[in-house]
PDB file of N, CA, C and O in Angstrom, chain B, residues numbered from 101:
ATOM      1  N   MET B 101      -0.983  28.736  28.972  1.00  0.00           N
ATOM      2  CA  MET B 101      -0.039  28.070  28.085  1.00  0.00           C
ATOM      3  C   MET B 101       1.211  28.926  27.945  1.00  0.00           C
ATOM      4  O   MET B 101       1.144  30.144  27.775  1.00  0.00           O
ATOM      5  N   ASN B 102       2.337  28.261  28.021  1.00  0.00           N
ATOM      6  CA  ASN B 102       3.574  29.003  27.835  1.00  0.00           C
ATOM      7  C   ASN B 102       4.207  28.656  26.487  1.00  0.00           C
ATOM      8  O   ASN B 102       3.755  27.756  25.780  1.00  0.00           O
ATOM      9  N   LYS B 103       5.232  29.375  26.164  1.00  0.00           N
ATOM     10  CA  LYS B 103       5.859  29.232  24.847  1.00  0.00           C
ATOM     11  C   LYS B 103       6.441  27.834  24.635  1.00  0.00           C
ATOM     12  O   LYS B 103       6.299  27.265  23.553  1.00  0.00           O
ATOM     13  N   ASP B 104       7.095  27.277  25.656  1.00  0.00           N
ATOM     14  CA  ASP B 104       7.690  25.945  25.519  1.00  0.00           C
ATOM     15  C   ASP B 104       6.632  24.884  25.242  1.00  0.00           C
ATOM     16  O   ASP B 104       6.850  23.976  24.440  1.00  0.00           O
ATOM     17  N   TYR B 105       5.495  25.001  25.902  1.00  0.00           N
ATOM     18  CA  TYR B 105       4.399  24.058  25.674  1.00  0.00           C
ATOM     19  C   TYR B 105       3.914  24.145  24.228  1.00  0.00           C
ATOM     20  O   TYR B 105       3.706  23.120  23.580  1.00  0.00           O
ATOM     21  N   LEU B 106       3.734  25.355  23.726  1.00  0.00           N
ATOM     22  CA  LEU B 106       3.265  25.536  22.354  1.00  0.00           C
ATOM     23  C   LEU B 106       4.273  25.014  21.334  1.00  0.00           C
ATOM     24  O   LEU B 106       3.885  24.479  20.295  1.00  0.00           O
ATOM     25  N   ILE B 107       5.546  25.165  21.620  1.00  0.00           N
ATOM     26  CA  ILE B 107       6.578  24.633  20.730  1.00  0.00           C
ATOM     27  C   ILE B 107       6.478  23.116  20.661  1.00  0.00           C
ATOM     28  O   ILE B 107       6.568  22.536  19.579  1.00  0.00           O
ATOM     29  N   GLU B 108       6.294  22.471  21.807  1.00  0.00           N
ATOM     30  CA  GLU B 108       6.157  21.010  21.826  1.00  0.00           C
ATOM     31  C   GLU B 108       4.899  20.551  21.099  1.00  0.00           C
ATOM     32  O   GLU B 108       4.923  19.553  20.379  1.00  0.00           O
ATOM     33  N   VAL B 109       3.802  21.278  21.286  1.00  0.00           N
ATOM     34  CA  VAL B 109       2.556  20.931  20.595  1.00  0.00           C
ATOM     35  C   VAL B 109       2.745  21.056  19.089  1.00  0.00           C
ATOM     36  O   VAL B 109       2.300  20.190  18.336  1.00  0.00           O
ATOM     37  N   SER B 110       3.398  22.119  18.643  1.00  0.00           N
ATOM     38  CA  SER B 110       3.584  22.302  17.201  1.00  0.00           C
ATOM     39  C   SER B 110       4.471  21.204  16.618  1.00  0.00           C
ATOM     40  O   SER B 110       4.254  20.781  15.483  1.00  0.00           O
ATOM     41  N   LYS B 111       5.463  20.737  17.370  1.00  0.00           N
ATOM     42  CA  LYS B 111       6.304  19.631  16.895  1.00  0.00           C
ATOM     43  C   LYS B 111       5.477  18.360  16.727  1.00  0.00           C
ATOM     44  O   LYS B 111       5.617  17.652  15.729  1.00  0.00           O
ATOM     45  N   GLU B 112       4.620  18.073  17.698  1.00  0.00           N
ATOM     46  CA  GLU B 112       3.766  16.882  17.612  1.00  0.00           C
ATOM     47  C   GLU B 112       2.798  16.982  16.433  1.00  0.00           C
ATOM     48  O   GLU B 112       2.568  16.001  15.725  1.00  0.00           O
ATOM     49  N   VAL B 113       2.236  18.167  16.230  1.00  0.00           N
ATOM     50  CA  VAL B 113       1.311  18.371  15.113  1.00  0.00           C
ATOM     51  C   VAL B 113       2.040  18.144  13.794  1.00  0.00           C
ATOM     52  O   VAL B 113       1.508  17.488  12.898  1.00  0.00           O
ATOM     53  N   ARG B 114       3.246  18.678  13.667  1.00  0.00           N
ATOM     54  CA  ARG B 114       4.026  18.490  12.437  1.00  0.00           C
ATOM     55  C   ARG B 114       4.320  17.014  12.184  1.00  0.00           C
ATOM     56  O   ARG B 114       4.205  16.538  11.054  1.00  0.00           O
ATOM     57  N   LYS B 115       4.703  16.287  13.243  1.00  0.00           N
ATOM     58  CA  LYS B 115       4.956  14.850  13.095  1.00  0.00           C
ATOM     59  C   LYS B 115       3.707  14.135  12.595  1.00  0.00           C
ATOM     60  O   LYS B 115       3.783  13.296  11.697  1.00  0.00           O
ATOM     61  N   ASN B 116       2.563  14.468  13.175  1.00  0.00           N
ATOM     62  CA  ASN B 116       1.310  13.836  12.758  1.00  0.00           C
ATOM     63  C   ASN B 116       0.977  14.154  11.303  1.00  0.00           C
ATOM     64  O   ASN B 116       0.517  13.283  10.564  1.00  0.00           O
ATOM     65  N   ILE B 117       1.206  15.386  10.895  1.00  0.00           N
ATOM     66  CA  ILE B 117       0.939  15.782   9.505  1.00  0.00           C
ATOM     67  C   ILE B 117       1.792  14.954   8.552  1.00  0.00           C
ATOM     68  O   ILE B 117       1.287  14.410   7.570  1.00  0.00           O
ATOM     69  N   ILE B 118       3.084  14.860   8.844  1.00  0.00           N
ATOM     70  CA  ILE B 118       3.990  14.099   7.980  1.00  0.00           C
ATOM     71  C   ILE B 118       3.592  12.628   7.949  1.00  0.00           C
ATOM     72  O   ILE B 118       3.587  12.010   6.884  1.00  0.00           O
ATOM     73  N   ASN B 119       3.258  12.064   9.106  1.00  0.00           N
ATOM     74  CA  ASN B 119       2.845  10.654   9.152  1.00  0.00           C
ATOM     75  C   ASN B 119       1.573  10.410   8.346  1.00  0.00           C
ATOM     76  O   ASN B 119       1.478   9.409   7.636  1.00  0.00           O
ATOM     77  N   MET B 120       0.599  11.306   8.445  1.00  0.00           N
ATOM     78  CA  MET B 120      -0.653  11.131   7.708  1.00  0.00           C
ATOM     79  C   MET B 120      -0.433  11.230   6.200  1.00  0.00           C
ATOM     80  O   MET B 120      -0.988  10.441   5.435  1.00  0.00           O
ATOM     81  N   ILE B 121       0.374  12.197   5.776  1.00  0.00           N
ATOM     82  CA  ILE B 121       0.647  12.350   4.348  1.00  0.00           C
ATOM     83  C   ILE B 121       1.420  11.139   3.828  1.00  0.00           C
ATOM     84  O   ILE B 121       1.160  10.653   2.728  1.00  0.00           O
ATOM     85  N   HIS B 122       2.363  10.663   4.619  1.00  0.00           N
ATOM     86  CA  HIS B 122       3.125   9.480   4.217  1.00  0.00           C
ATOM     87  C   HIS B 122       2.219   8.251   4.137  1.00  0.00           C
ATOM     88  O   HIS B 122       2.319   7.473   3.189  1.00  0.00           O
ATOM     89  N   SER B 123       1.346   8.073   5.110  1.00  0.00           N
ATOM     90  CA  SER B 123       0.428   6.924   5.109  1.00  0.00           C
ATOM     91  C   SER B 123      -0.508   6.946   3.909  1.00  0.00           C
ATOM     92  O   SER B 123      -0.818   5.905   3.329  1.00  0.00           O
ATOM     93  N   ALA B 124      -0.952   8.140   3.545  1.00  0.00           N
ATOM     94  CA  ALA B 124      -1.860   8.281   2.407  1.00  0.00           C
ATOM     95  C   ALA B 124      -1.123   8.153   1.074  1.00  0.00           C
ATOM     96  O   ALA B 124      -1.742   7.942   0.031  1.00  0.00           O
ATOM     97  N   LYS B 125       0.200   8.283   1.119  1.00  0.00           N
ATOM     98  CA  LYS B 125       1.031   8.276  -0.092  1.00  0.00           C
ATOM     99  C   LYS B 125       0.575   9.336  -1.095  1.00  0.00           C
ATOM    100  O   LYS B 125       0.683   9.170  -2.310  1.00  0.00           O
ATOM    101  N   SER B 126       0.063  10.423  -0.536  1.00  0.00           N
ATOM    102  CA  SER B 126      -0.432  11.510  -1.366  1.00  0.00           C
ATOM    103  C   SER B 126      -0.573  12.746  -0.496  1.00  0.00           C
ATOM    104  O   SER B 126      -0.791  12.651   0.712  1.00  0.00           O
ATOM    105  N   GLY B 127      -0.447  13.889  -1.115  1.00  0.00           N
ATOM    106  CA  GLY B 127      -0.700  15.118  -0.386  1.00  0.00           C
ATOM    107  C   GLY B 127       0.417  16.129  -0.528  1.00  0.00           C
ATOM    108  O   GLY B 127       1.518  15.819  -0.984  1.00  0.00           O
ATOM    109  N   HIS B 128       0.103  17.331  -0.129  1.00  0.00           N
ATOM    110  CA  HIS B 128       1.049  18.437  -0.173  1.00  0.00           C
ATOM    111  C   HIS B 128       1.150  19.006   1.236  1.00  0.00           C
ATOM    112  O   HIS B 128       0.174  19.568   1.733  1.00  0.00           O
ATOM    113  N   PRO B 129       2.297  18.879   1.894  1.00  0.00           N
ATOM    114  CA  PRO B 129       2.403  19.257   3.303  1.00  0.00           C
ATOM    115  C   PRO B 129       2.536  20.751   3.582  1.00  0.00           C
ATOM    116  O   PRO B 129       2.392  21.172   4.730  1.00  0.00           O
ATOM    117  N   GLY B 130       2.804  21.549   2.577  1.00  0.00           N
ATOM    118  CA  GLY B 130       3.100  22.965   2.807  1.00  0.00           C
ATOM    119  C   GLY B 130       2.058  23.716   3.600  1.00  0.00           C
ATOM    120  O   GLY B 130       2.373  24.333   4.617  1.00  0.00           O
ATOM    121  N   GLY B 131       0.824  23.670   3.147  1.00  0.00           N
ATOM    122  CA  GLY B 131      -0.242  24.406   3.826  1.00  0.00           C
ATOM    123  C   GLY B 131      -0.496  23.903   5.228  1.00  0.00           C
ATOM    124  O   GLY B 131      -0.691  24.693   6.152  1.00  0.00           O
ATOM    125  N   SER B 132      -0.494  22.596   5.389  1.00  0.00           N
ATOM    126  CA  SER B 132      -0.750  22.010   6.704  1.00  0.00           C
ATOM    127  C   SER B 132       0.347  22.370   7.697  1.00  0.00           C
ATOM    128  O   SER B 132       0.063  22.703   8.848  1.00  0.00           O
ATOM    129  N   LEU B 133       1.588  22.306   7.256  1.00  0.00           N
ATOM    130  CA  LEU B 133       2.688  22.645   8.156  1.00  0.00           C
ATOM    131  C   LEU B 133       2.656  24.126   8.529  1.00  0.00           C
ATOM    132  O   LEU B 133       2.990  24.481   9.659  1.00  0.00           O
ATOM    133  N   SER B 134       2.267  24.980   7.612  1.00  0.00           N
ATOM    134  CA  SER B 134       2.135  26.404   7.913  1.00  0.00           C
ATOM    135  C   SER B 134       1.034  26.641   8.933  1.00  0.00           C
ATOM    136  O   SER B 134       1.180  27.462   9.838  1.00  0.00           O
ATOM    137  N   CYS B 135      -0.062  25.922   8.785  1.00  0.00           N
ATOM    138  CA  CYS B 135      -1.172  26.061   9.735  1.00  0.00           C
ATOM    139  C   CYS B 135      -0.756  25.617  11.129  1.00  0.00           C
ATOM    140  O   CYS B 135      -1.225  26.179  12.119  1.00  0.00           O
ATOM    141  N   ALA B 136       0.112  24.623  11.223  1.00  0.00           N
ATOM    142  CA  ALA B 136       0.596  24.173  12.532  1.00  0.00           C
ATOM    143  C   ALA B 136       1.302  25.321  13.244  1.00  0.00           C
ATOM    144  O   ALA B 136       1.140  25.502  14.451  1.00  0.00           O
ATOM    145  N   ASP B 137       2.077  26.088  12.505  1.00  0.00           N
ATOM    146  CA  ASP B 137       2.746  27.248  13.099  1.00  0.00           C
ATOM    147  C   ASP B 137       1.743  28.308  13.530  1.00  0.00           C
ATOM    148  O   ASP B 137       1.859  28.876  14.616  1.00  0.00           O
ATOM    149  N   ILE B 138       0.777  28.567  12.692  1.00  0.00           N
ATOM    150  CA  ILE B 138      -0.217  29.602  12.993  1.00  0.00           C
ATOM    151  C   ILE B 138      -1.040  29.228  14.221  1.00  0.00           C
ATOM    152  O   ILE B 138      -1.276  30.065  15.092  1.00  0.00           O
ATOM    153  N   MET B 139      -1.474  27.976  14.288  1.00  0.00           N
ATOM    154  CA  MET B 139      -2.351  27.546  15.381  1.00  0.00           C
ATOM    155  C   MET B 139      -1.633  27.477  16.723  1.00  0.00           C
ATOM    156  O   MET B 139      -2.285  27.539  17.765  1.00  0.00           O
ATOM    157  N   THR B 140      -0.325  27.351  16.725  1.00  0.00           N
ATOM    158  CA  THR B 140       0.410  27.244  17.987  1.00  0.00           C
ATOM    159  C   THR B 140       1.285  28.465  18.251  1.00  0.00           C
ATOM    160  O   THR B 140       2.199  28.407  19.073  1.00  0.00           O
ATOM    161  N   TYR B 141       1.016  29.551  17.570  1.00  0.00           N
ATOM    162  CA  TYR B 141       1.805  30.767  17.761  1.00  0.00           C
ATOM    163  C   TYR B 141       1.284  31.545  18.941  1.00  0.00           C
ATOM    164  O   TYR B 141       1.818  32.605  19.267  1.00  0.00           O
TER     165      TYR B 141
END
């Protein structure tokens, strides 16, 4: 895996997090978005 690939994966993960929180109409995105960075670093 290269850095560009991980950057793209983290963007997709962030989009999914925001979509799920929006669909649920509830939630706090801070922790999840931070984890996206950690998991794709």
